[in-house]
Structures are given as C-alpha cells and as structure tokens.
N, C-alpha and C positions, 0 to 999 in steps of 0.2 A: 795504142793505135799505130805508133811508129814501130814498134817491134814486129807487128804483123805485117806493116809495109815493108820492112827490111827483109823478112822471111821470104814473102811473097815474090819481091823483086829478086832476090838473090836465086830463088828457086827458078824463077822464070828465065833469067838470064842464063843460068846453067842449062836449062832444057833447050833454049834457042841455039846455044854454041854447039850442045851435043848434037842436035839434028843437023845444023847447019855444017859443022866442020867434022863431024863423026870422030872427035877427040875429046874423051870424057875428062882427062887431066886439066885441059885448057878450060872447059867449062866449069870445073870445080874451082880452079884458080880465081876465074873471073867473077863467079857466083859468090865466093867466099869473100873476095875483095869488095864487092858490091854492098854485101850484107854487113861487113864490119865497118865500112865507110859510112853507111847509112846510119848504123847505131852510134857511131862516134859523132856524126853530124847532129843526130838528134839530142844527144845528151849533152854535148858543148853548145848547141843553140838553144836549149832550154835553161841551162844552168847559169852561163854567163851573163845574160841579161838579169836574171835574178840577182846575181851577186853583184853586178855593178849598181843594180837599183838599191841594194842594201848599203852599199858603199856610198850612196850619194850621187853618182853620176848618171849621165843620161843613158839608158839602155841601148838606144839606136846607135851609139858610137861603138859599139862592140861589132857592128856588121863588117867592117874592114878586117879586123881581126879574125872572125869567124869564118870568112870567105878564104882568107890566106891559109889558115889553119887546116881547113877541110880540103883544100885543093892539094897542099903539100903532104898531107897524111894519107891521101888516096894513092897518088903517085908513088911513095915510098912504100906503101904497103903492097901495092900492086907489084913492084919491082922485087921487093922481099919474097913474095910468095912465087913468082916466076923463077928466081934464082934458086929455089929448091928442086925445080923440076928441069933445069937447064941442062941439054945432053951436050 
C-alpha cells in the first residue's frame, strides 16, 4: 500500500508541476524526491518500531528519531537532485 501511495503521489506532484510551471525537469526532480522520501519514511517508519520492540524498548520512543531522520533526508535528497540540474 505504501509503494502505491508513493508512486501515485510522485506522479501527481510531477504532473502538477509540469502543468503549472511547464518545466519538466523540475517536475521530475520534485516527483522523484517525493517518491524516494515516502519510500524511505515508510520503510524506516515500519522497521524501527519493530526493532525497538524486539530489543525491549518502547516503540513510541522512536517517533522523535523518525521525524528528525525523515526531515533531514528529504531536504538532503531534494538539494542533491537539484544540484545535478543547476545551471
């Protein structure tokens, strides 16, 4: 379900930017960034609580780590993708 959501949102964002800005590279960059960010958030958000539960910790304690990780990863990946297309 998460993979389908990531694909649909990435394609939707790419399409919106393509129609709005008429700049296909920007749509590709933002759509790809959204896709990878959602996949990473879904993967990390499901595995870290299971690992913490397995280790005997409260899985709710992972929320701060997950939020911080997702935010930093998204910003870094977006800047990384934009750097390849910077004129």
